[in-house]
N, C-alpha and C positions, 0 to 999 in steps of 0.2 A: 173450665175447660174440659170437655166432651170426648172421651175415650174409648175406642173397643178393643175388647181382648175377643178369642175364641179359645169355644171348649172345643175339648173331642172325647168321645165314648169309641171304646170298645168293638161298638154295633158302626162304627166309621160316621156317625151322626152328626152333626157342629150345633150347635148352640150357644148365642151374642149374649152378653154381658156388656153394660152399659159400666164403664167406673169415670165420678164426673169428682171433684172439689164442691165442695160445700161445708163454706165457712172453717180452709183451714182444716177440718176430715173430711178423707177421701174414705166415699160410704160406697157399697152399688146395693143390683137392683138382682136378684139370682130369680131365673126361669128355670129351671125345672121340669121334669117327666113326672109319672105317676112313680117308678121307681125312679128315687134320687140316691137308692147304692151305689148303682153303676156310672154317677155324675166321676167324673174328670174333668176339672177346672184351675183356671190358672189366671191371677188376677194381676194385672199393670194398672198403674203404679202398687207395689209392693205395700204398702203404708197399715197403720190399724186400721179397718172398716168395719161396716157391721154388713153379716149375713141374719137369714131368713129360715132356716128350713128346720122341721128333725134336729134331731139331734145333731151338735154343727160337725160338720167337716173343714176347715182350714187348712188351703192350702196355696202356701206365701213365697211367688217364686220370680223371676221375669213371665213378658208373654212366649210361651209357643203355639209356635202355631203347626208346629209337626209336620217344618220337612228338613232337608238333608242338613240344609242350615242350621235350625237352630236343632235338632238335633247332637249333632256334633256341641254343640253347647251345656246341652241338657247331660253329654258324655264329660263336659271337663269339669263342671258342677258335682257328674256323679264321683270324686276323686276322695273318698275322703279314707283314709287308714285306720286302720285297728288300733292306734293309742288315739281313733276318734281327736286331734286336733284339728281344726279348721284352717282348712290350704289359703297363702296366700290368697291365691287364683279367685278362693271366695267372699274372701272379705275386698276385692276389691268390685265385686263382680256386685257381691248385694250389700257394700255398703252404707248405702243410704235405710235400708232395713234391720242391718244394726246399728246406727245411731238412732234409730227412731225407737227400739225394742232391748234393752241388749239384754233382758228374756228371755228372747226371741234368739239368740247370737252362742247362749249360753245351750240352748234347747238343741240346735243347730250340730253344738260339738258332739251333742252324744249321738246324732244319727251315723248307721251304718249305714254301707250298698252292698251290694253283690253279686256279681254278675249274673244272674240267671234268666231265661225266659222257662212261660211255661208256667202257667197257673197253678199246677200241683205240686209245683217245686217245693213249698212249705207249707202244703194241705193242712197238717198238726196244728198252723196259727189257723188261717185260715178257718174253719170248719170246727173249733172251736165254740161251743155252745151254741153250734147251728149256724152262728154268724155270717153273712157273708162280706166280702172284702167291696171297699170302693174301687174302681177300675182304673185308678192313677192315687197314686198318692206320693206326695214329695214332704210335706210337712202338713201331721195333722192336729190341730187342738177344740180341748171342750172349751166352748163360752156358751153362758147368757144371750139368747138370740135377740132379747132387747135391748139390750148396754154394747156400745161400741167398744172396742178391744181399748182402745191408751194403751196401748205398748206393753199391755201383762198377757200373757200370753202360758199356759196352767195345761202340761204334761194331763192326758185325760188318763184316765184309770183307764183298768180290764175291764173290754166287753163295748167300753165303747165304743172307741173304732179297733181299726185291723185295714191295717196295709194289705196293697194290691201292685195292679202293673201297670207301664207305663206303656202307652197300648196307641201306634200310628193311626189316623183317620186317614193313609194315602188309601189309592186304589192296590197298588203294586204288596202294601204288607199289613195287608188289607188285615187283622184283627194279631196280628205279629206282635210281640209285648216285644220292647228296645231295654227297658231295663226298670229291673224291682229293687223299691227305697224302703227301707227299714225305720222302726222306734225306736227305742232301742229296750231290750228282749221281754218276750210274755212268756219266753215257753224258750227252753233250752236249745241253745244254741253257741257255737264257737266253740264245744266244747269237743271231746273225740265222740267218733262214731267209728263201729266196726269196719268202715272202708277208707278211712281217712288216713295217709301213712302214720300220723302222730298214733294214732293208735296200736298199728303195726308193732313201732319203735317201744311203745309200752309196754305190747306181749312180750314182745323176745327180753327186755328189763326184767321185768314180772319171774317170765319164765323161768331167764338164767339163777336169779337173787331164789329164786322157789327151789331149785333144786339143786340148790347149792350144801356143800355137805355142813358147813357148822351154821344155819340156820335152820337145817329140816327139823331141827327140834320147834321152831318160831312160825310152820309153814302156814297154821291158821290163819296166824295175827297177820302174817304178810299178805294174803290170801284178803284179808280184810281191810288193811290198811289198803293194798291195792283200788281196793272195788270203793273206797272215799274217793280218794284219786280220782278216779277214770269218774264216780260222779259230781262230787266238787269241781272237775272240766266247765262242766258246760253250767251250773247252778248253785255255785261255792255259797249262794246268798240261801238259799237253801238247806244246805246240809244240815246247818241246826235242826229242821223240822226231818229230815228222814233220822238223824239221833232220836229224836222226842219222841217217835214212833217204834223204832226198834226197843227203845230205852223202857214208856211207860209200856208194850207190850209186857216186855222180858218181867214188869217188875209186876202184874196185872197174872200171869202167869206163875211169878214163885206164888204169891199169894191165894191161887186157886189149888193150887196142894193140899190146903188148907182149911176153901173154903169154896169150893170146887162151881155155888146153883148161885154163888155171888160175882166173884171174879173174873168166873170166865165169860161174862154177859158182860162185864162192865167194860174188859179189855174189846170184846166187842162191836162196841157204840163207840168205846171212843172214838177205835179204827175208823171206823162209819162213817163219823164225826168229822172224821180231817178227809175222810175223803167228799163227804157231801159238800163240805165247805171250799173244799179248794174249786173240787169238779162242775158242783149246780148251785152255787153262792148268785151267781145272778139267773139265777130260777128266780128267788126272792128278794133281789135287791138291787136295786133300781138307779150308779150310781146320777144320773141326772136329776133326779129328783133327792137324793141327799144333798147335792150341794147345789141347786138352783143361782148362786151368785157365784161362784169357782172356788167358792173355797170346802173344802172335802174335806168331812171331818172324818169318813172314815180312810184314808187316802194310805193310810199303811197298809191296811190290810187289805183295799182295794186290788192293790197296786201287786202281793206280790204275784210272779208269773205262776201259772199253774206247774209241778213240779211233775218234770219226765219219773212215765215208772209209774205213778201214785198208785195206780188198776192195778198195779201187777202185788204190789210190796206188800200194798196191806192186802190184797187176798193170803197170801202170802206168812202176815201175822193172823189172819183170821184159823188157817188152817194150821198155826203150831198151837193156840190157845185149844181149839178144839181137838188136836189128836194126842196133842204131850200132858195136858191134866189127866189124861190114861194114868202116863206113867208111873212108877212106886217115887222119883223123888226129878229135882225140874232138870234140865241140862246147863250147861255153864255159857253163861256170855258170853263168852269168846265161840261158838255155834251155831247161837241163835243168832248174833248178829254175820257169823260166814250165810245162815239159809237165806235171814233174807237180800242181805247185799252180796250177793256172789254177784259179780259184775258183770255174766259173761247172760247171765237170766234177768239180772234186776232191772233194764228198762224194758222188757218187751216178752216174756219170757224168754222159753214153757216156767206154762205153773205149776210149783212141783210141790208135792205133800211134804209134811216135812216128817211123816212116817214112811218116806221112799228117801229125801237125803242126807237127815239125817245119823244114822247109820251107818253112812256112809266117809261119817268123818274120820282121817286118823290119819299118822305120817303116810306121803307115797314116795313112790322110787322112782328114779327114769326108765327104773329097770323094765316097770311094770307097764309105760304108756304104750299104748298101741299105735303105731304115726299113722298106722298105711291107715287106720282109721278114720283118724282125724284129720288127715289131710284129706277125704274123701269129703269129706262132710264137709270143712270149711271151703276147698274146692267148688263144690256142689252152690252151697251160698252163694257165694261170690257171680258167681257164673250169672244163676237167676238170680241177683240183686242187679250188679252191672248191666249186661248183656239188653235181661229177659225183661224185667222193671224199672228199668230208668229210659232203654229206646220205647219200651211203651208206654214212660208217662209222659214225654214228649208227642204222643197221635193225641192221649185221652189228655190231657190238659185243654182239649178243646170242647168238653162235658161240662164244664166249669162255664157260669155265669155273667155274662153276656157274651161269652165266645160261643156258646151252642148255638147263639141268634146268627151267627152262620156260617151255623156246618145245617149240608142238605137232610132230605129226613133218609136216601140210605144211610148215611155216611152214622148217623144216627145210632143208625143201629148197629153197627159195625165196631164204632167206637164201644159202645157199652161190654159186647163182647169180650173187646181188645182190654177193658177198665176188666172183666173177671179175670182172664190171663195176672194181668198186672199186679191186682191185688194178691191172688194165688203164688206167684212169683216174686213179688215183695218179703210177702209173710215170712214165706216156705224161706225165699233166704236168707234173712235175718236166722228163725230158726234151726236150720244146719249152720249157719253161720256161731251160733251159740252151743251147739250138740259140741262142733270138733272142738271149741275150746274150751268148753266146762274135762273134754278126755284127755287134751294138754295134758293139764291140773289135778286126771286124777278119781273126773267125779263123771257119772251118767247120770243127763239129764231124760224124762222121757221124748219120745219121737211129740213135734205136735197135730203132723200132717202126715195121712197114708189113702194119697192120690186120692182126695174128697168126688174131685171131674168123672169114678164112674160110678156111682152110687144109683142105687137102684131105687133109692128109696127115702124121702127125709129125713127119718130116725139111721140111715146108716151114714145120712153126711155129715148130720153129727157128729156119728163117729170117728169119723176120717177129717172132718174141718178143726179147725183150731181144739185137740183134744184134750190138752190139759184143762183149758179154760170148763167147755161141755166137761169133761170129768167135773173141775172143782162144781159145777152149779148143781151135778147131781147128785155131789153125798154132800153137800153144806144146803142145802136148800131143796131140792127137789125132795129128796127122801123126806128129810124134816115134815114138807108140808103133806107128807102123807105118802106119796111118790102115784102108785099103784094100785095099790090096796086097798083102797074105801072107795072102788065102784066106777065107775065112767063115765060120772059125773062130774067125781073127783079131781080125776084123774085127768081132763083136759084144761077143769079150772089150775087145775099145776102147770103144763104144759104151758099154758098160757101166760101164768102168772109169771114162772121162772123165762119165758124167750125175752117176754115182757123188759124184764130186770136184765137179762143177758143182754137189750138194745139199749139201754139206759146207761149201764155201765161203759158203754161206749160212747156215747156222752147226752149232754143236755139241752135233745135237740129233739122237735116233734117228726121229723124222720127218720130219728136210730128209734127212737120207742113204736116206731109206726114198723119199720122192718125186721122188729125182734118179733112182734106183735103177728105178723100174717108169719112168718118163722113156725111162728106156735097152731097159728091158726092150720099150715099146712098139714104139721104135723098129729093135729087132730083131724085133721079130715081126711089122712091116709091109713087111720087107724082100722076102721072097722075093715077095707079092702083087703090091708094084709094080711089080715088073719082068712079071705076068701083066694088071694090069689097066689098063694102058697108058692110052690116050686115056679120058673118059666121057662118057656122056649129060650133059647141064644137070640134067638130077632125081639122076640118078647122086652127081655133084657133089652138089649140098646134099646127101644121106642121107652122102656121110663128112664133110663141113662137120658133119654134126651129130656125129657120134660123136666127131672129132676135139676138138668142143666140150665134148661133154658129158663125155669122159675126159681133157681139160685141167681142167674142171672138176670134177669128184669128185678133181684128188690135191689144188687145193687146201686142202682140208683142211687136208692135213698139212702146209700151208705157214702154213696162219692160224691152225693150233693144233702149235708145235712139239714141244708133249707129250703123250710118245706115246698115252698109259693116256685123256687128253683126246679127243685126234682120234676114238683106236677106239671114246670110248661117244660120238660126239657121231653117229656110223656107224651104231654100233647103235639112235640114234635115227633112222635116218630110218627102219627098215626094223624097227620095232618100232610101231604108232599107239598114242598114247598120248593122254588125255585130260587133258592138264597146262595148267594155267592161256596162256591166248592172249594173251600180252604185245603183241604187232607184229603184231593185227587190222589198223593200219591201212598195217604196210604190201605189202600187195596194192595200197591205192589211189595210195600214193606213189612202188612198186618203180620202174613204169614210168614215173613222168615223172624221176626221178636216171638211172636208167638207160637213157631215150633218145637220149640225145645218143651214146652207142656207139655204140649199135641204126644210126643215122641214120650216122654215121661207114661203119661196114662198108663197108652196103649204097653204097658209095659217091656220097653226095651233095653230098662234093669234089670230084668232077670233072664235074657239072654247071656247082660257081659259076664253074670252067675255060676252063667253055664257054658253054652260052648266057646260062646267069644273072652273067656275070662282073658287072657293070653292079651287081646288088644285092649284091655282095660287103662295101662299104664296111658297108651297114644290116646285116649279118647280124654286120661281127667286134662295130658298133658293137651286136646287143643281146648277143653271149657276154660282153663286157665289162657289161653293164649287170647282167645274170644272175649273173654271177660275183660284184657287188656289192653285191646288192640280197637274195641264192638265197643267198647262200654259208651251207655247215653251222657245225657247230662247230669251230674249229681245232682241228687236228688233225697230227700227223706225218706225213712223207713216211714212206712203206712200207720204202723202202728205205735208210733212214738205219739204221736197227739194223745196214746188215752193212759 
């Protein structure tokens, strides 16, 4: 019996598949284009079958015709609550599927859903290690392409699959995503974030207990406990890893006071090994090659998710080892815990040096809290994240592959500049909230951004952008390599090494490495010119500012699209005029509205409110709070959560 199913792609291209019965087994012959990572397909009837192309991604469900009626059925099925139980309507709708594959039914029970639109909403997973998700993902399973499933479906390990977006191929909804489906967690999801209501309640409770007089002598212990609760709310299974990292570092620190030459390097290698395993393991391990028959000998290790914030707390650990082994005696364990896992900076920094943070540890009084400054930082951070970054995120999601293939050439240029504003607003917003939260508990973190887009040189840009990371790299990598003390050739080589490693710190993909390498190359190229140019007139400074901003913005393409082929494809489309359908025609009207706060901030509006307009400052922050609440964009994860 011959049946035909419809395939849909985000590019609104349709493919057909023939499903047939053969001796009681259902097989399928899949015909795919060269770029199979954008395949979105559904097989009917939903029974065990054999498919063969590359790393197998199987989607089992009833046929989706991608019209209004069928999309409503998709909405029905996409109703799996947080309790992970299988709804009755799904049981009846897919009874045949479950009868033929009990393991598949169990797998469905673990699937979660979240009503998000836009390819960038969960970028920290999609961009991990440079892999790009399929454009439709309802249920994934890895399988040997030469064997039928016969009712056995195994969850694929990390890196073998990534979820994507269910996109309509109808002309009136071209490229717009309807639903996003999720497999069991690969990175932090469901835990507290700075913009969640749960986090607000958490901060209020911790703040009240922190300054409660009977608990004052336990303030450090309370913050440590609160930080563990904060981290465990998203990844409780990885709390032992965090504890292992802290305790292992502390042990090496204590031993290094007797033998610094031996135990400090051991501690550094220990932390770098943790970072390398969790962040770069798939560069060296191919899960499909390890278990071609569906049996995974390293399943437990391969399926461990990327610990959120691992890049940041590993750098804190290394700073602790290098800075404090020169002291006369090791610090207390509770102080080490607080320095490493202090919850405002745990997930995405700022990266604070041990010598800056540790002296601040001690009893805090409520009367010493600067509530005004803390409120300013927190309100500013929420405004830039909720109003600016989240709204721009809805636009820049069209930069994701293959959605960018529907975008006309002029809008590709516009989207790149919008992403430049978005990533600044997103990361600056996080850092501002972190600074304000730390002030509430009596700690001062370093400022991480200082108007980077007014830089007149690339070296100045890196003294204004992610200041804590560039300072860490200069202190613990560039200077130990020799810095600029060993001649111009060695200086240039050191710059290239440091910036390339800085790119790889963000992720194990060619795009990240190239992003760092090109920044290093720009630093090398400008060095001889900086000595010649000297002081410049205002006109020349503006021109240099424009050149730096343009180059930095263009390099963000490799940051946004860690898959190198996709980044090159996006760049090619920017320089080859197209008549593609333009779903971004409204961007030109809305772009300035959401990007304007970044422009105003860089033009120095803050200085005016510190001076002549100071009496209007409360109204300004009131307006920021109102806009952040009323005009907040759809919820999206902080971009730097993926690092």
